C-alpha positions as CSV (number, residue, x, y, z in Angstrom):
1,M,-22.5,4.7,-9.7
2,H,-24.3,1.4,-9.1
3,L,-24.1,-2.4,-9.7
4,T,-25.8,-3.6,-12.8
5,S,-26.8,-7.0,-14.1
6,T,-24.3,-9.0,-16.2
7,Q,-27.1,-9.8,-18.6
8,E,-26.4,-6.4,-20.1
9,E,-23.6,-6.1,-22.7
10,L,-20.1,-5.5,-21.3
11,L,-19.4,-1.8,-21.2
12,F,-16.9,-0.2,-23.5
13,A,-16.2,2.2,-20.7
14,P,-14.1,0.8,-17.8
15,A,-15.9,-1.4,-15.4
16,L,-15.3,-4.0,-12.7
17,Q,-16.8,-7.5,-13.0
18,V,-17.5,-8.6,-9.5
19,I,-17.5,-12.3,-8.8
20,H,-19.2,-12.9,-5.4
21,P,-18.5,-15.8,-3.0
22,D,-21.7,-17.5,-4.2
23,N,-20.4,-17.2,-7.8
24,S,-23.0,-14.6,-8.8
25,V,-21.6,-11.9,-11.0
26,T,-22.4,-8.2,-11.3
27,L,-20.9,-5.2,-13.1
28,F,-19.8,-2.0,-11.5
29,S,-19.3,0.9,-13.9
30,L,-16.2,3.1,-13.7
31,E,-17.3,5.4,-16.5
32,E,-17.5,8.5,-14.3
33,C,-15.3,7.3,-11.5
34,E,-12.1,9.2,-10.6
35,R,-11.4,7.4,-7.4
36,L,-13.0,4.3,-5.9
37,T,-12.6,2.6,-2.6
38,V,-13.5,-1.1,-2.2
39,G,-14.1,-2.9,1.1
40,R,-16.8,-3.9,3.7
41,H,-17.2,-0.4,5.2
42,A,-20.5,1.3,4.5
43,A,-18.8,4.3,3.1
44,A,-16.8,2.3,0.5
45,G,-17.6,3.2,-3.0
46,L,-17.9,-0.5,-3.8
47,K,-19.2,-2.3,-0.7
48,L,-18.6,-6.0,-0.5
49,Q,-21.4,-7.5,1.5
50,E,-20.7,-10.1,4.3
51,A,-17.0,-9.9,3.7
52,R,-15.5,-10.4,7.1
53,D,-12.2,-11.6,5.6
54,I,-11.8,-8.2,3.9
55,S,-10.6,-4.9,5.4
56,R,-13.0,-2.0,5.9
57,I,-11.2,-0.3,3.1
58,Q,-9.3,-3.0,1.2
59,L,-8.1,-1.2,-1.9
60,E,-8.5,2.0,-3.9
61,L,-8.6,2.6,-7.6
62,V,-7.3,6.0,-8.8
63,K,-7.8,7.3,-12.3
64,E,-5.0,9.1,-14.0
65,E,-5.5,9.2,-17.7
66,P,-5.3,6.9,-19.5
67,Y,-5.1,4.3,-16.7
68,F,-6.7,3.2,-13.4
69,Y,-4.0,2.5,-10.7
70,L,-4.5,0.0,-8.0
71,F,-3.5,0.9,-4.4
72,N,-3.7,-1.8,-1.6
73,R,-5.0,0.0,1.5
74,S,-5.0,-3.0,3.8
75,Y,-2.1,-4.0,6.1
76,T,-3.6,-7.2,7.2
77,V,-5.5,-8.8,4.3
78,A,-3.7,-9.7,1.0
79,T,-4.7,-8.0,-2.3
80,L,-3.7,-10.1,-5.3
81,L,-3.3,-8.8,-8.8
82,N,-3.2,-11.7,-11.3
83,G,-2.1,-14.0,-8.5
84,Y,0.7,-11.7,-7.2
85,S,0.5,-9.9,-3.8
86,V,0.3,-6.1,-4.1
87,P,2.4,-4.4,-1.3
88,S,0.4,-2.2,1.0
89,Q,3.0,0.6,0.8
90,Q,3.9,0.3,-2.9
91,K,5.7,3.4,-4.0
92,Y,5.0,2.9,-7.7
93,P,1.5,1.5,-8.2
94,E,0.8,-0.6,-11.3
95,P,-1.7,0.4,-14.0
96,L,-4.6,-1.9,-14.6
97,H,-5.2,-3.5,-18.0
98,H,-8.2,-5.3,-19.6
99,N,-8.9,-8.7,-17.9
100,D,-6.6,-8.1,-14.9
101,R,-7.9,-10.1,-12.0
102,I,-8.0,-8.7,-8.4
103,T,-8.5,-11.2,-5.7
104,I,-9.5,-10.2,-2.1
105,G,-10.8,-12.9,0.2
106,A,-13.5,-14.8,-1.5
107,Y,-14.1,-12.0,-4.1
108,T,-12.7,-11.7,-7.5
109,L,-12.8,-8.3,-9.4
110,I,-12.0,-8.4,-13.1
111,F,-11.0,-5.1,-14.6
112,I,-12.9,-4.5,-17.9
113,D,-11.7,-2.0,-20.5
114,Q,-12.4,-2.8,-24.1
115,N,-10.5,0.2,-25.2
116,D,-7.2,-0.8,-23.6
117,T,-4.6,-0.5,-26.3
118,V,-1.9,-2.2,-24.3
119,F,-4.1,-5.4,-24.0
120,H,-4.9,-5.5,-27.7
121,R,-1.3,-4.9,-28.7
122,R,-0.3,-7.9,-26.6
123,Q,-3.0,-10.0,-28.2
124,T,-2.0,-9.2,-31.8
125,R,1.8,-9.2,-31.5
126,P,3.7,-12.0,-33.5
127,Q,3.9,-15.4,-32.0
128,P,7.1,-15.9,-30.0
129,T,9.9,-18.1,-31.2
130,A,10.4,-21.4,-29.4
131,I,12.8,-20.6,-26.6
132,S,12.5,-22.6,-23.4
133,H,12.2,-21.2,-19.9
134,D,14.3,-24.1,-18.7
135,Q,17.5,-23.4,-20.6
136,A,20.0,-20.6,-20.4
137,L,19.2,-17.7,-22.7
138,P,22.4,-15.9,-23.6
139,V,21.8,-12.5,-25.0
140,K,24.6,-10.6,-26.8
141,Y,24.7,-7.1,-25.6
142,E,27.2,-4.4,-24.8
143,Q,28.1,-3.9,-21.2
144,N,26.6,-0.7,-19.9
145,R,29.5,1.7,-18.9
146,A,27.3,3.7,-16.5
147,A,26.2,0.5,-14.7
148,L,29.7,-0.9,-14.6
149,Q,30.9,2.3,-12.9
150,K,28.3,1.5,-10.2
151,G,29.7,-2.0,-9.9
152,F,26.6,-3.6,-11.3
153,I,27.4,-6.5,-13.6
154,V,25.0,-8.8,-15.5
155,K,26.6,-12.0,-16.8
156,E,25.3,-14.2,-19.7
157,D,24.7,-17.1,-17.3
158,G,22.1,-15.1,-15.5
159,T,24.3,-14.0,-12.6
160,V,24.0,-10.5,-11.2
161,L,27.0,-9.1,-9.3
162,Y,26.6,-6.0,-7.1
163,R,28.1,-4.7,-3.9
164,G,29.9,-8.0,-3.1
165,K,26.8,-10.2,-3.5
166,E,25.3,-12.1,-6.4
167,A,21.9,-13.2,-7.5
168,H,21.0,-15.9,-10.0
169,L,18.2,-15.2,-12.3
170,S,15.9,-17.5,-14.3
171,P,15.9,-16.9,-18.1
172,R,12.7,-14.9,-18.0
173,L,14.0,-12.5,-15.4
174,Y,17.5,-12.4,-17.0
175,H,15.9,-11.2,-20.3
176,F,13.9,-8.6,-18.5
177,L,16.8,-7.3,-16.5
178,V,19.0,-7.0,-19.7
179,C,16.4,-4.7,-21.2
180,L,16.6,-2.4,-18.1
181,Y,20.4,-2.8,-18.0
182,Q,20.9,-1.7,-21.6
183,S,18.8,1.5,-21.0
184,Y,20.4,2.4,-17.6
185,P,20.3,5.1,-16.3
186,E,17.4,6.0,-18.6
187,T,13.9,4.6,-18.6
188,C,12.9,1.6,-20.8
189,S,9.4,2.3,-22.1
190,N,6.7,-0.2,-21.8
191,R,6.5,-0.4,-25.6
192,D,10.2,-1.1,-25.9
193,L,10.0,-3.8,-23.2
194,E,7.2,-5.6,-24.9
195,E,9.0,-5.4,-28.3
196,K,12.3,-6.7,-26.9
197,L,10.6,-9.5,-25.0
198,S,8.4,-10.6,-27.9
199,G,11.2,-12.7,-29.4
200,S,11.1,-15.1,-26.4
201,D,8.3,-17.1,-24.7
202,I,8.1,-14.5,-22.0
203,N,4.5,-13.7,-22.9
204,E,3.3,-12.4,-19.6
205,D,2.5,-9.1,-17.8
206,L,5.3,-6.8,-17.0
207,Y,3.9,-6.6,-13.5
208,R,4.8,-10.2,-12.8
209,L,8.4,-9.7,-14.1
210,V,8.8,-6.6,-12.0
211,T,7.4,-8.2,-8.9
212,D,9.5,-11.3,-9.2
213,L,12.7,-9.4,-9.9
214,R,12.1,-6.9,-7.0
215,N,11.6,-9.9,-4.7
216,I,14.9,-11.4,-5.7
217,F,16.7,-8.1,-5.2
218,K,15.1,-7.7,-1.7
219,S,16.0,-11.2,-0.6
220,V,19.7,-11.0,-1.8
221,W,20.3,-7.5,-0.5
222,A,18.0,-7.8,2.5
223,D,20.6,-6.9,5.1
224,N,21.2,-3.4,3.6
225,E,18.3,-1.8,1.8
226,T,20.4,1.3,1.0
227,E,22.5,-0.8,-1.3
228,Q,19.6,-2.7,-2.9
229,P,19.2,-2.3,-6.7
230,L,15.7,-1.0,-7.4
231,I,13.2,-1.1,-10.3
232,E,11.3,2.1,-10.5
233,N,8.0,2.5,-12.3
234,I,7.8,5.7,-14.3
235,R,4.1,6.1,-14.3
236,K,2.4,5.9,-17.7
237,F,5.8,5.3,-19.4
238,G,8.0,2.4,-18.3
239,Y,10.6,1.1,-15.9
240,R,14.1,1.9,-15.0
241,L,16.9,0.4,-13.0
242,V,18.1,2.4,-10.0
243,L,21.6,1.9,-8.6
244,K,22.7,3.7,-5.5
């Protein structure tokens, strides 16, 4: 495992494109890698030189076919995935996809995987219809009896009612939650989510939607985590709504 020049062709096997603070670029092959630590420690699999603003072991990539999963191992320095902070104690890590950007300190790591079918499916799916993020997006759907029995209600104006509190969702998060709500208590697969969301302008990574919706749930139900609705990542398959 070693750093190679970017003058070589991009590998079809997974790799990390490392953009250094001086804007130089190198490639780190992940072809035979099952687990990789990244940080400034000498024992790190990918050592970032002169990175005082990065933890000794900042993050770890773990391979579980067909994906690499990102784990943030730092409690003091932020690890960003596509601009969003990755929790240091995330219970359900997110799979990496082609062109995902990991930012730590002054370094940027771009995950390269030319064989990523999820990425290519996103690129070739039909163009979304013109639906604005700024307007209400009513969706006609049947109320989920199992969710109603738990007292979880999703209204067409984007309001979520649960355990005596309410949250107000933007159109993008409302559409995403409706997908999970309709599948409750079962899991909504990544493929189904992408197909259901392809009819709107919500053309973004599921990771962003999950992160933003989790943050809203945490803020509204912050005083009682045991009553907080959860979004669970079923690794390699999809997401499901969890109501206690």
